[in-house]
N, C-alpha and C positions, 0 to 999 in steps of 0.2 A: 494500575496507574496508567493514565493516558499521557503519552509523550508525543508532541508534534515533531515531525521530522522533515528533512529536505528529501525530495524525490526528483530524480531526473527521468522525465517521461517522454514518450513519443505520442503525438496526437495523429491518429489515422485520418485518412480522407473520409472515413465513415463516421467521424466524430467521436470515436471511442478513444479512451486514454489507456496507454500501455506503459506502466512503470518499468523502467529499465535498470535504475540504480537507486539504492536506498542509502542515505547518509544518516548514520546513527552514532551519537557520541564521538563525532569527528572522524569516523571511519566510513569509507565508501564500500558498499557491498553490491556486486552485480546480482541482479535478479535473474536466475537461470531459466525459470519457467513460471508462467502463471497457470496454476492448476484449475482455478475456479474464480468466477466473479459473481457476486450475488448481493442483493440488498441486505442490509443488517440494521435492525432497529437499535437505537442507542438511547441514552438518557434524554437527550434533547433533539430528537429527530431521527433521520435515516441517513446512513452513509453506505457507500459501496464497499464491500469487503472483498479484497483481493487475497486469495489464498496463494501464496508464492513459495517457490522452492529456492532457497538461498543456501549455498554450500551444503547441499544434500539434506537440509532440514526444512520443514514446513513452517512458514511464518504467516501471520495475518497482518495485512496492511490495509488501513481504512482511508477512504477519500470522502469527505463530506461536501464536495463540490466547491470548497474554498481552500481547505488545507488537508494535508496528509498527516496521519498519526498512527502509532502503534500502541498496543496495550501490553504491559508487562507487570510482573509482580515486584 
């Protein structure tokens, strides 16, 4: 299931976007580390997939150039 989420991000001088916090179900989670960033094809286009470490667990956070979302079961 796709769930749009709020993300607090830093925009670098290089134009890159660096997510810092994820707000999911009214809780704010600091993103400890970004492990990988890569394009990911989705149902309706392409998004950037940010593989993040949050509280010691790997999570996938997507950015479709307009909104952030996560996928969960």
